[in-house]
C-alpha positions as CSV (number, residue, x, y, z in Angstrom):
1,M,0.0,0.0,0.0
2,G,1.3,3.4,-1.1
3,L,1.5,6.4,1.4
4,G,-1.6,7.9,-0.1
5,G,-3.2,4.7,0.9
6,L,-1.8,5.0,4.4
7,I,-2.8,8.4,4.6
8,L,-6.4,7.4,3.6
9,L,-6.7,4.5,6.0
10,L,-5.3,6.6,8.9
11,A,-7.7,9.6,8.2
12,L,-10.5,7.4,7.6
13,G,-10.1,5.1,10.7
14,S,-9.3,8.4,12.8
15,V,-12.6,10.0,11.5
16,L,-14.6,6.8,12.0
17,L,-13.4,6.0,15.5
18,T,-13.7,10.0,16.5
19,M,-17.3,9.8,15.0
20,A,-18.1,6.4,16.5
21,N,-16.8,7.5,19.8
22,T,-18.7,10.8,19.6
23,L,-21.9,9.5,18.9
24,Y,-21.6,6.7,21.7
25,S,-20.3,9.1,24.2
26,S,-23.3,11.5,23.3
27,Y,-25.5,8.9,23.6
28,R,-24.2,7.4,26.7
29,V,-24.4,10.5,28.4
30,Q,-27.8,11.3,27.1
31,R,-28.6,8.1,28.0
32,D,-27.6,8.1,31.7
33,L,-29.0,11.7,32.0
34,L,-32.2,10.7,30.7
35,I,-32.3,7.6,33.3
36,R,-31.3,9.7,36.3
37,N,-34.1,12.6,35.4
38,T,-36.4,9.9,35.0
39,L,-35.4,8.2,38.3
40,E,-35.3,11.7,40.2
41,A,-39.0,12.7,38.8
42,N,-40.6,9.4,39.9
43,R,-39.2,9.9,42.9
44,V,-40.2,13.1,43.3
45,Y,-43.6,12.3,42.1
46,A,-43.8,9.3,44.3
47,A,-42.8,11.8,47.4
48,K,-45.5,14.4,46.4
49,L,-48.2,11.5,45.8
50,A,-47.5,10.2,49.4
51,E,-47.6,13.6,50.9
52,S,-51.0,14.5,49.0
53,T,-52.2,10.8,50.3
54,E,-51.0,11.6,53.9
55,T,-52.7,14.9,53.8
56,H,-56.0,13.7,52.5
57,L,-56.1,10.8,55.3
58,D,-55.2,13.2,57.5
59,S,-57.9,15.7,56.5
60,T,-60.5,12.8,56.4
61,M,-59.5,12.1,59.9
62,Q,-60.2,15.7,61.1
63,Q,-63.9,15.5,59.5
64,L,-64.2,12.3,61.3
65,A,-62.8,13.9,64.7
66,Y,-65.3,17.1,64.3
67,S,-68.3,15.0,63.3
68,A,-67.5,12.8,66.6
69,R,-67.5,16.0,68.7
70,V,-70.9,16.9,67.1
71,L,-72.6,13.3,67.5
72,A,-71.3,12.9,71.1
73,S,-74.6,14.7,72.1
74,N,-76.9,13.3,69.7
75,M,-76.3,9.6,70.1
76,D,-79.9,9.2,70.9
77,V,-81.2,11.2,68.1
78,P,-81.4,8.5,65.1
79,A,-82.3,11.1,62.4
80,R,-79.3,13.3,63.6
81,L,-77.2,10.4,63.5
82,A,-78.3,9.6,59.7
83,E,-78.2,13.1,59.0
84,E,-74.4,13.5,60.2
85,A,-73.6,10.0,58.3
86,D,-74.6,11.1,54.9
87,R,-73.1,14.8,55.2
88,L,-69.6,13.1,55.9
89,R,-70.2,10.6,52.8
90,L,-71.4,13.4,50.4
91,Q,-69.8,16.5,51.4
92,T,-66.0,15.5,50.1
93,R,-66.3,12.1,48.5
94,S,-63.6,11.1,50.7
95,L,-65.5,8.1,52.0
96,N,-67.3,5.4,50.1
97,S,-69.5,4.7,53.0
98,V,-70.0,5.8,56.6
99,A,-71.2,4.2,60.0
100,I,-71.6,5.0,63.4
101,V,-71.4,2.4,66.0
102,R,-72.7,2.4,69.4
103,R,-71.0,1.3,72.5
104,D,-72.9,-1.8,72.6
105,G,-71.4,-2.8,69.2
106,T,-75.0,-1.7,67.4
107,L,-74.9,-0.1,63.9
108,V,-77.1,3.0,64.5
109,A,-76.5,4.8,61.5
110,V,-75.2,3.9,57.9
111,S,-74.6,5.8,54.8
112,P,-75.6,5.3,52.1
113,A,-78.7,3.6,53.4
114,T,-78.9,0.9,50.8
115,L,-76.4,-1.2,52.6
116,R,-79.4,-1.7,55.2
117,V,-77.0,-2.8,58.0
118,A,-78.2,-0.5,60.6
119,G,-79.4,-1.8,63.5
120,T,-76.9,-4.8,63.2
121,S,-74.0,-5.6,65.4
122,V,-70.4,-5.1,64.6
123,K,-69.2,-8.7,63.6
124,T,-65.5,-8.2,63.0
125,D,-62.7,-8.6,65.6
126,W,-61.3,-5.4,64.3
127,G,-64.5,-3.8,64.7
128,H,-65.0,-4.9,68.3
129,A,-61.4,-3.6,69.4
130,L,-62.4,-0.2,68.2
131,L,-65.3,-0.2,71.3
132,T,-62.1,-0.6,73.5
133,T,-60.2,1.9,72.0
134,R,-59.9,6.0,72.5
135,T,-57.6,6.8,69.5
136,P,-58.1,7.2,65.9
137,A,-57.3,4.3,63.7
138,I,-56.8,3.4,60.0
139,S,-57.2,-0.3,59.3
140,E,-55.0,-2.7,57.1
141,P,-56.7,-3.3,53.8
142,F,-59.2,-6.2,53.8
143,I,-61.9,-7.7,51.9
144,S,-65.5,-6.5,53.1
145,S,-68.5,-8.7,53.1
146,T,-69.5,-7.3,49.7
147,G,-66.2,-8.5,48.3
148,R,-64.6,-5.1,48.3
149,L,-61.0,-4.3,49.2
150,I,-61.3,-1.8,51.5
151,I,-59.8,0.5,54.5
152,F,-61.7,1.5,57.4
153,I,-60.7,5.0,59.1
154,S,-62.5,5.4,62.7
155,H,-62.3,8.0,65.2
156,P,-63.9,7.3,68.7
157,I,-67.3,9.1,70.1
158,I,-66.5,10.6,73.7
159,D,-68.9,12.8,75.5
160,A,-68.0,15.8,78.0
161,E,-67.5,13.5,80.6
162,G,-65.3,11.5,79.0
163,R,-67.3,8.1,78.6
164,L,-66.5,6.3,75.2
165,L,-70.1,6.2,73.6
166,G,-68.7,4.1,70.6
167,Y,-67.2,5.2,67.2
168,L,-67.6,6.7,63.9
169,G,-65.8,5.3,60.7
170,G,-65.8,5.6,56.9
171,T,-64.6,3.1,54.4
172,I,-62.5,3.9,51.4
173,Y,-62.7,1.3,48.5
174,L,-59.4,1.0,47.2
175,N,-60.6,-0.1,43.7
176,A,-63.5,2.3,43.2
177,K,-64.0,6.0,42.6
178,N,-63.3,8.1,45.5
179,M,-61.0,11.1,46.5
180,L,-58.0,9.0,47.4
181,H,-58.6,7.1,44.1
182,T,-58.7,10.4,42.3
183,I,-55.6,11.6,43.9
184,L,-53.8,8.6,43.0
185,D,-55.2,8.0,39.5
186,R,-54.9,11.5,38.4
187,H,-51.3,11.3,36.4
188,Y,-50.0,14.4,35.3
189,Y,-47.1,12.6,33.2
190,R,-48.2,12.3,29.5
191,D,-46.1,9.0,29.3
192,S,-46.4,5.6,29.8
193,S,-45.3,5.9,33.5
194,Y,-47.7,4.7,36.0
195,V,-48.6,4.7,40.0
196,Y,-49.2,1.8,42.0
197,V,-49.6,1.4,46.0
198,V,-48.7,-1.4,48.6
199,D,-49.4,-2.3,52.2
200,R,-46.9,-2.6,54.6
201,K,-46.9,-6.4,53.7
202,G,-46.4,-5.7,49.9
203,T,-49.8,-6.5,48.7
204,I,-51.0,-4.3,46.0
205,I,-54.0,-2.1,46.9
206,F,-54.1,0.2,44.2
207,H,-53.1,-0.3,40.6
208,P,-54.2,1.3,37.6
209,D,-55.1,-2.3,36.0
210,N,-57.3,-3.9,38.7
211,T,-56.4,-7.3,37.9
212,H,-53.3,-6.6,39.7
213,V,-55.1,-5.7,43.2
214,G,-54.8,-8.1,45.9
215,K,-51.3,-9.5,44.5
216,S,-48.2,-9.9,46.8
217,I,-45.2,-8.3,45.3
218,I,-43.1,-8.4,48.2
219,K,-39.9,-9.9,46.7
220,N,-39.8,-6.9,44.4
221,A,-36.8,-4.7,45.4
222,V,-38.4,-1.4,45.3
223,V,-41.3,-2.9,47.4
224,R,-39.1,-4.1,50.3
225,A,-37.7,-0.8,50.4
226,V,-40.7,1.1,50.4
227,T,-42.5,-1.2,52.9
228,G,-39.2,-0.8,55.1
229,G,-39.9,2.9,55.5
230,E,-37.4,4.1,52.7
231,A,-38.0,6.8,49.9
232,G,-35.8,7.0,46.8
233,S,-35.3,5.7,43.2
234,Q,-33.8,2.7,41.3
235,D,-33.8,0.7,38.5
236,V,-35.4,-2.7,39.0
237,Q,-36.6,-5.6,37.5
238,T,-40.1,-6.7,37.8
239,L,-41.3,-10.4,38.6
240,Y,-42.1,-10.4,34.8
241,G,-38.3,-9.7,34.0
242,V,-39.0,-6.2,32.6
243,D,-36.5,-3.3,33.3
244,M,-38.5,-0.6,35.2
245,L,-37.1,2.9,36.3
246,A,-39.1,3.6,40.0
247,G,-39.3,6.3,42.3
248,Y,-41.1,5.5,45.7
249,A,-42.2,7.0,48.9
250,P,-43.6,5.5,52.3
251,V,-47.2,6.8,53.8
252,K,-46.0,7.0,57.0
253,S,-49.3,6.9,58.8
254,T,-50.7,3.9,57.2
255,G,-47.1,2.0,56.3
256,W,-48.1,1.9,52.6
257,G,-45.6,2.3,49.9
258,I,-46.4,4.5,46.8
259,V,-44.3,3.7,43.7
260,V,-44.0,5.3,40.3
261,Q,-42.3,3.7,37.7
262,K,-41.8,3.4,33.7
263,S,-40.3,0.9,31.7
264,T,-36.6,1.6,30.8
265,E,-37.4,0.5,27.1
266,T,-40.1,3.4,26.8
267,T,-37.9,5.7,28.5
268,L,-35.0,5.3,26.0
269,A,-37.2,4.9,22.7
270,N,-37.0,8.6,22.1
271,L,-33.3,8.6,22.9
272,N,-32.8,5.7,20.4
273,H,-34.8,7.4,17.8
274,L,-32.7,10.5,18.3
275,A,-29.5,8.6,18.1
276,L,-30.4,7.2,14.6
277,V,-31.5,10.3,13.6
278,T,-28.1,12.2,14.6
279,F,-26.4,9.4,12.8
280,G,-28.5,9.8,9.8
281,N,-27.7,13.6,9.7
282,S,-23.9,13.0,10.2
283,I,-23.7,10.6,7.0
284,P,-23.3,13.7,4.7
285,F,-20.6,15.3,6.8
286,L,-19.0,11.7,7.0
287,L,-19.3,11.3,3.0
288,L,-18.0,14.8,2.6
289,S,-15.2,14.2,5.2
290,L,-14.1,11.1,3.5
291,V,-14.2,13.1,-0.1
292,F,-12.1,15.9,1.3
293,I,-9.9,13.0,3.1
294,W,-9.3,11.1,0.0
295,W,-8.6,14.3,-2.0
296,F,-6.2,15.6,0.7
297,S,-4.2,12.5,0.8
298,R,-3.6,12.2,-2.8
299,L,-2.6,15.9,-2.7
300,I,0.0,15.1,0.0
301,S,1.5,11.7,-1.3
302,R,1.7,12.9,-4.8
303,P,4.7,14.9,-4.6
304,L,6.3,11.9,-2.3
305,G,5.0,9.3,-5.0
306,Q,6.4,11.2,-7.9
307,L,9.5,11.4,-6.0
308,A,10.0,7.7,-5.2
309,E,8.9,7.0,-8.7
310,N,11.7,9.2,-10.4
311,A,14.3,8.2,-7.9
312,R,14.6,4.7,-9.7
313,M,15.6,6.7,-12.9
314,V,18.5,8.3,-11.3
315,A,20.8,6.7,-13.8
316,T,19.0,8.1,-16.9
317,P,19.5,11.4,-18.4
318,D,16.4,12.7,-17.8
319,G,15.8,11.6,-14.4
320,M,17.1,14.5,-12.7
321,G,14.9,16.8,-15.0
322,K,11.8,14.9,-14.2
323,I,12.4,15.2,-10.4
324,E,13.0,19.1,-10.9
325,K,9.6,19.6,-12.4
326,I,7.9,17.8,-9.5
327,L,5.7,20.4,-7.4
328,C,6.6,19.7,-3.6
329,W,4.4,22.4,-1.9
330,Y,5.1,21.5,1.3
331,L,8.3,21.7,3.7
332,E,9.2,18.0,4.2
333,A,8.4,17.3,0.6
334,D,10.5,19.7,-0.8
335,R,13.3,19.3,1.7
336,L,13.3,15.3,0.3
337,K,13.3,16.8,-3.1
338,K,16.3,18.8,-2.7
339,A,18.2,16.4,-0.9
340,L,17.2,13.5,-3.6
341,L,18.6,16.2,-6.3
342,R,21.9,16.6,-4.3
343,G,22.3,13.0,-4.0
344,M,21.4,12.1,-7.6
345,S,23.8,14.8,-8.8
346,L,26.5,13.4,-6.4
347,T,25.7,10.0,-7.5
348,S,25.9,10.9,-11.2
349,S,28.9,12.6,-11.2
350,E,30.6,10.0,-9.4
351,L,29.0,7.3,-11.4
352,D,29.9,9.0,-14.6
353,K,33.5,9.2,-13.5
354,L,33.3,5.3,-12.3
355,N,31.8,4.5,-15.9
356,Q,34.1,6.5,-17.8
357,Q,37.0,4.7,-15.9
358,T,35.8,1.4,-16.6
359,I,35.0,1.9,-20.2
360,T,37.9,3.8,-21.1
361,D,41.2,2.8,-22.3
362,A,43.7,4.5,-20.2
363,L,46.6,5.2,-22.9
364,T,44.5,6.2,-25.6
365,G,41.4,7.9,-24.0
366,L,39.2,5.6,-26.4
367,R,36.7,3.0,-25.3
368,N,38.0,0.0,-23.9
369,R,37.0,-3.7,-24.5
370,R,34.0,-3.3,-22.1
371,G,33.0,0.0,-23.6
372,L,32.9,-1.7,-26.8
373,A,30.7,-4.8,-25.4
374,N,28.5,-2.1,-23.8
375,A,27.7,-0.6,-26.8
376,L,27.1,-3.7,-28.7
377,D,24.4,-4.7,-26.2
378,L,22.8,-1.2,-26.4
379,Y,22.6,-1.9,-30.3
380,R,21.4,-5.4,-29.8
381,Q,18.6,-3.9,-27.5
382,A,17.8,-1.0,-30.0
383,G,18.0,-3.3,-32.8
384,Q,20.3,-0.6,-34.1
385,S,21.9,-1.5,-37.5
386,F,25.6,-0.5,-37.7
387,A,28.9,-1.0,-39.7
388,A,32.2,-2.3,-37.6
389,I,35.7,-1.6,-38.8
390,T,38.6,-3.6,-37.1
391,L,42.1,-2.2,-37.6
392,D,45.7,-2.9,-36.3
393,V,48.9,-1.3,-37.1
394,D,51.1,-3.0,-39.5
395,H,54.4,-4.3,-38.2
396,F,53.7,-2.9,-34.6
397,K,56.1,-5.2,-33.2
398,A,58.7,-4.0,-35.3
399,I,58.1,-0.4,-34.2
400,N,58.3,-1.4,-30.6
401,D,61.5,-3.4,-31.3
402,R,63.3,-0.5,-33.1
403,Y,61.9,2.5,-31.4
404,G,61.0,1.1,-28.0
405,H,57.5,1.0,-26.2
406,D,57.3,4.7,-25.4
407,V,57.3,5.5,-29.2
408,G,55.0,2.7,-29.6
409,D,52.4,3.9,-27.2
410,Q,52.8,7.2,-28.6
411,V,52.0,5.8,-32.2
412,L,48.8,4.2,-30.7
413,K,48.0,7.8,-29.3
414,H,48.8,9.2,-32.5
415,I,46.4,6.8,-34.2
416,A,43.6,7.1,-31.7
417,G,43.6,11.0,-32.5
418,L,43.4,10.3,-36.2
419,M,40.1,8.0,-35.7
420,R,38.7,10.7,-33.4
421,A,39.3,13.4,-35.9
422,G,37.8,11.1,-38.7
423,S,34.7,10.1,-36.6
424,R,31.1,11.1,-36.8
425,G,29.4,12.7,-33.7
426,G,27.4,9.2,-32.9
427,D,30.5,6.9,-34.1
428,M,32.1,4.9,-31.3
429,A,36.0,4.1,-31.2
430,S,37.7,1.6,-29.0
431,R,41.0,0.0,-28.4
432,S,40.0,-3.6,-28.2
433,G,43.7,-4.7,-27.1
434,G,47.5,-4.1,-28.0
435,E,47.6,-2.6,-31.4
436,E,44.1,-3.2,-32.2
437,F,41.0,-1.1,-32.8
438,V,37.4,-1.2,-33.5
439,I,35.0,1.6,-34.6
440,L,31.5,1.3,-34.8
441,L,29.5,3.2,-36.9
442,P,25.6,3.2,-35.9
443,G,23.4,3.7,-39.1
444,S,26.1,3.4,-41.7
445,S,26.0,1.1,-44.6
446,Q,28.9,-1.2,-45.5
447,E,29.9,0.7,-48.4
448,N,30.0,4.4,-46.4
449,A,32.0,2.4,-43.6
450,F,34.6,1.2,-46.3
451,H,35.4,4.7,-47.6
452,I,35.3,5.9,-43.8
453,A,38.0,3.4,-43.3
454,E,39.7,4.0,-46.4
455,R,40.3,7.7,-45.4
456,L,41.4,6.9,-42.1
457,R,44.0,4.6,-43.7
458,E,45.2,7.2,-46.1
459,A,45.4,9.8,-43.0
460,V,47.3,7.4,-40.8
461,E,49.9,6.7,-44.3
462,R,50.4,10.5,-45.0
463,T,50.1,12.1,-41.3
464,P,53.7,12.4,-39.9
465,N,53.9,10.3,-36.5
466,P,56.2,10.0,-33.7
467,T,58.6,7.6,-35.4
468,G,59.5,9.9,-38.0
469,G,59.1,7.4,-40.5
470,V,55.9,6.2,-42.2
471,I,53.5,3.5,-40.6
472,T,50.3,1.9,-42.1
473,I,47.3,0.4,-40.7
474,S,45.2,-2.9,-42.2
475,L,41.5,-2.6,-41.9
476,G,38.5,-4.9,-42.2
477,V,34.9,-4.0,-42.5
478,A,31.7,-5.8,-41.7
479,H,27.8,-4.8,-41.3
480,F,24.9,-5.8,-39.3
481,P,22.8,-7.0,-40.6
482,S,23.4,-6.9,-44.0
483,S,26.7,-9.6,-43.7
484,A,26.1,-10.6,-39.9
485,E,22.7,-11.9,-38.7
486,A,23.8,-11.3,-35.2
487,V,25.5,-8.3,-33.3
488,G,27.8,-11.1,-32.1
489,E,29.2,-12.1,-35.4
490,V,29.9,-8.6,-36.9
491,L,33.1,-8.3,-35.1
492,K,34.2,-11.6,-36.1
493,Q,33.5,-11.1,-39.8
494,S,35.4,-7.7,-39.4
495,D,38.6,-9.6,-38.0
496,I,38.1,-12.1,-41.0
497,A,38.2,-9.3,-43.5
498,L,41.3,-7.5,-41.4
499,Y,43.0,-11.0,-41.5
500,Q,42.7,-11.1,-45.4
501,A,43.9,-7.4,-45.8
502,K,47.1,-8.6,-44.0
503,R,47.7,-11.5,-45.9
504,S,46.9,-9.6,-49.3
505,G,49.9,-7.2,-48.4
506,R,48.8,-5.1,-45.5
507,N,48.0,-1.2,-45.7
508,K,44.5,-2.2,-47.3
509,T,40.9,-2.2,-46.3
510,V,39.0,-5.3,-46.9
511,S,35.1,-5.4,-46.8
512,Y,33.2,-8.6,-45.7
513,R,31.4,-10.5,-48.4
514,K,29.2,-13.3,-47.8
515,E,29.8,-15.9,-50.0
516,P,28.2,-19.1,-50.4
517,A,31.5,-21.0,-49.9
518,G,32.2,-18.7,-47.0
519,A,34.9,-16.9,-49.3
520,V,36.2,-13.3,-48.3
521,A,36.8,-11.1,-51.4
522,P,38.8,-7.6,-51.4
523,H,36.6,-4.6,-51.9
């Protein structure tokens, strides 16, 4: 993977991780805040309901206390007793029924009259117990003879001399319409939360769904807490496995517990929807970010990629030129470009020196055998046609013997100079070894090469040389592809032609001709 891909991957990963972390963190913060607010709201609401229930029960007890004082002087007036019983029941709707009981346990007045129990005796143990107590009381919830779940609120009737004359009491139907039911059922939250009430034993005595009334749920953690007198809030799982957010508060006068709760799933439903909306709204920004990141990563990586690509062309003539044209618009790439150019310049200079030394004959300055081989390889790769002239100095051993090796070296230099002077710009002159030389003429015909060889031969013969006398050379000419089918055969053929020139008297030029019998004829 290239630098652009790495930058894109890194940036993309960063953006996605940042976005995911932001969305997740935002979701968690809002989720926790929503849960805390819901728990606190439910706690406050439960406390408010408990306070309202306490106030209502206290108000009801005060009404009973007032009526008890009024009735203390009217226990022998049946009409007055019935009138007060009706007034208590109808005035505030706090009580579903009212009963007045004499000291001997006889019901002397009942409202509503449809109950038809006046004149009968109290039959419950709890009712008999009230005939011996002088304090107000609120009963535990119980099932009445009519099958209703009720509580009974009572107040003793005591005359001016302090004698207990009986008691006055009222029933509240826990699953019927009355003021207490109104307080608990008037739910001001416009959501799916609801209220239920348990007695001190953990039995449901009020619930929006009447089918739950009478069920014991003491195993519920919230119920255990509130029946123990605690107020607070917590997330809890119901006996049916539903996660709920509950607030609770006790009604101290009765030992009841009021619980306000809402399911966690419902609470978070809007948040989940909001999270999806937020994610959907962020998609266009994400796509724009990805496009920008892709474009910017390409912009950053392009100079480095171009530098890396052209750095492989350090040995080519146009490598440095291409690198110089690369636009490096930021500091690091510009520094790398300059360092690369300096390095390539030094390397090129050193390589040129080294290459020149390895392919140059130290004595004549012409190409050596390696330089000759390199040139032939280039011609082979390019499919270049060329002519080859092979020559050596006639009787060179005699020159060395007569004038010495130093003069012999000067003769070789002299001939090399004449070769350079007679060569075209693209020709390559080399010393292949000893007194033997090779000239390669790219693009030249065999006939043209023959004429060039002849001019060189004549120049050597007539030009003054270090010996002071006359020296001559013999030359052989061959051509690719007219005389040779392979590049490697050209030098062999020019050697054959050179050998023929020497055998025919030296100081001659012979052009190789491909004959059926392999014969070589002078040109």
